[in-house]
C-alpha positions as CSV (number, residue, x, y, z in Angstrom):
1,M,174.9,226.5,41.0
2,H,178.4,225.7,40.0
3,A,178.3,226.1,36.2
4,E,175.9,226.4,33.3
5,G,176.1,225.5,29.7
6,G,173.7,225.5,26.7
7,L,171.7,222.5,27.7
8,G,172.6,221.7,31.2
9,R,173.4,223.0,34.7
10,V,175.9,221.8,37.2
11,W,175.1,222.1,40.9
12,M,177.5,221.6,43.8
13,A,175.8,219.0,45.9
14,R,176.4,217.0,49.1
15,D,176.6,213.2,49.1
16,H,175.3,212.5,52.6
17,A,175.9,208.8,52.5
18,L,179.7,209.4,52.0
19,N,179.8,212.9,53.5
20,R,181.5,214.5,50.5
21,E,180.9,217.2,48.0
22,A,179.9,216.2,44.4
23,D,178.7,217.9,41.3
24,L,175.2,217.1,40.0
25,K,174.5,217.7,36.4
26,E,171.0,218.0,35.1
27,I,169.2,219.2,31.9
28,K,167.9,222.7,32.0
29,A,164.1,223.0,32.5
30,D,163.5,224.6,29.1
31,H,165.1,221.5,27.4
32,S,163.8,218.8,29.7
33,A,161.0,217.6,27.4
34,N,163.3,217.3,24.4
35,P,164.1,213.6,23.7
36,D,167.2,214.5,21.6
37,V,168.5,216.5,24.5
38,W,167.9,213.5,26.8
39,R,169.8,211.2,24.4
40,R,172.8,213.7,24.3
41,F,172.8,214.1,28.0
42,L,172.6,210.3,28.7
43,K,175.3,209.7,26.1
44,E,177.5,212.3,27.9
45,A,177.0,210.6,31.2
46,Q,177.7,207.1,29.8
47,V,180.8,208.2,27.7
48,T,182.3,210.1,30.7
49,G,181.5,207.2,33.1
50,Q,183.3,204.7,30.9
51,L,186.5,206.8,30.7
52,E,188.2,205.7,33.9
53,H,191.4,207.7,33.9
54,P,193.0,209.8,36.6
55,N,192.7,213.0,34.5
56,I,189.1,212.5,33.5
57,V,186.3,213.5,35.8
58,P,184.8,210.3,37.3
59,V,181.0,209.9,37.2
60,Y,179.6,208.5,40.5
61,E,175.9,207.9,39.6
62,L,173.4,208.2,36.7
63,S,169.8,208.3,37.9
64,R,166.4,210.1,37.7
65,R,164.7,212.5,40.0
66,P,161.8,210.7,41.7
67,E,159.4,213.6,41.3
68,D,159.6,214.1,37.6
69,G,161.8,211.3,36.1
70,Q,164.4,213.8,34.8
71,P,167.9,212.3,34.4
72,F,170.8,213.6,36.3
73,Y,174.3,212.4,37.1
74,T,176.8,213.1,39.8
75,M,180.5,213.3,39.4
76,R,183.5,214.3,41.4
77,F,183.6,217.9,42.5
78,V,186.9,219.4,41.3
79,R,188.1,222.3,43.3
80,G,190.6,224.5,41.4
81,R,191.0,226.9,38.5
82,T,190.7,226.4,34.8
83,M,193.7,226.0,32.7
84,R,192.7,229.2,31.0
85,K,192.9,231.1,34.3
86,A,196.2,229.5,35.2
87,I,197.8,230.4,31.8
88,T,196.4,234.0,32.0
89,E,197.8,234.4,35.5
90,Y,201.2,232.9,34.5
91,R,201.4,235.3,31.5
92,Q,200.6,238.3,33.8
93,R,203.2,237.3,36.4
94,H,205.7,236.6,33.6
95,M,205.2,240.1,32.1
96,E,205.7,241.6,35.6
97,G,208.8,239.5,36.2
98,R,207.3,237.7,39.2
99,T,207.2,234.1,38.0
100,D,208.3,231.2,40.1
101,P,210.8,229.1,38.1
102,L,208.7,226.0,38.7
103,E,205.5,227.5,37.4
104,L,206.1,226.9,33.7
105,P,207.2,223.3,34.2
106,K,204.0,222.7,36.3
107,L,201.8,224.2,33.5
108,L,203.7,222.0,30.9
109,Q,203.1,218.9,33.1
110,A,199.4,219.8,33.3
111,F,199.4,220.0,29.5
112,V,201.1,216.5,29.3
113,N,198.4,215.1,31.7
114,V,195.7,216.5,29.4
115,C,197.4,214.8,26.4
116,Q,197.5,211.5,28.3
117,A,193.8,211.8,29.1
118,V,192.9,212.5,25.5
119,A,195.2,209.7,24.3
120,Y,193.4,207.3,26.7
121,A,190.0,208.5,25.4
122,H,191.1,208.0,21.8
123,S,192.3,204.5,22.7
124,R,188.7,203.9,23.8
125,G,187.3,205.3,20.6
126,V,186.2,208.6,22.1
127,I,187.0,212.1,20.7
128,H,186.3,215.0,23.1
129,R,185.5,217.7,20.4
130,D,185.4,220.6,22.9
131,L,188.8,220.4,24.3
132,K,189.8,223.9,25.5
133,P,191.5,225.4,28.6
134,E,188.1,226.2,30.1
135,N,187.3,222.5,30.2
136,V,190.4,221.6,32.1
137,V,190.6,222.2,35.9
138,L,193.9,222.4,37.8
139,G,193.5,221.5,41.4
140,G,195.6,222.8,44.3
141,F,197.4,219.5,44.8
142,G,198.5,218.7,41.3
143,E,195.2,217.4,40.0
144,V,194.5,217.9,36.3
145,V,191.0,217.0,35.2
146,V,189.4,217.1,31.8
147,L,185.7,218.0,32.0
148,D,182.7,218.4,29.8
149,W,182.4,215.4,27.5
150,G,179.0,216.6,26.2
151,L,180.1,216.9,22.5
152,A,182.2,213.7,22.5
153,K,182.0,211.5,19.5
154,T,182.3,207.7,19.8
155,V,184.1,206.7,16.6
156,D,182.2,203.5,16.0
157,Q,178.8,205.1,16.2
158,P,177.0,207.6,13.9
159,D,176.7,211.2,14.9
160,E,173.0,211.6,14.6
161,A,170.9,212.5,17.6
162,N,169.0,209.2,17.5
163,A,172.1,207.0,17.3
164,Y,172.0,206.2,21.0
165,P,168.6,204.6,21.6
166,A,170.0,202.1,24.1
167,L,170.7,205.1,26.4
168,V,167.1,206.0,26.8
169,F,165.7,205.0,30.2
170,T,163.0,202.4,30.3
171,E,161.1,201.1,33.2
172,E,163.2,197.9,33.1
173,V,166.5,199.8,33.4
174,S,167.9,199.7,36.9
175,L,170.7,202.0,37.9
């Protein structure tokens, strides 16, 4: 298991077809029968999947497990540390007088990348609503990725749990 939240779990998985690591997000078992949780989960996958930006985690697939029909989606596995950890480590080194002169500009550039991702989402009518340093991952090669769009609001749609009936899987839906 890679991460866990209130309603879902994220597993590190292996995409055997493309020989790569991926993250697989699913609904926790104790919430798997709740239709409102399904709607929220499917909305998260759809909203995240529609936000195609270099600083927003890409969704690879939305599907259902064959054995029980539970939805899951896969997304890019982002290796790195959270922005929270990077800031904490920077502060500690700064207090000890051991900072690299390029470290602060790199953190500020990461912040600018987050702002660009959020601006893009806003241009698409999506508000993150849970933006915090723990939901931003900084990769070892300059990657900055905004994660966890589970509380996102689409501005042209009501906020009620039943506002996304088109996202509920039917037998006719083919992924």
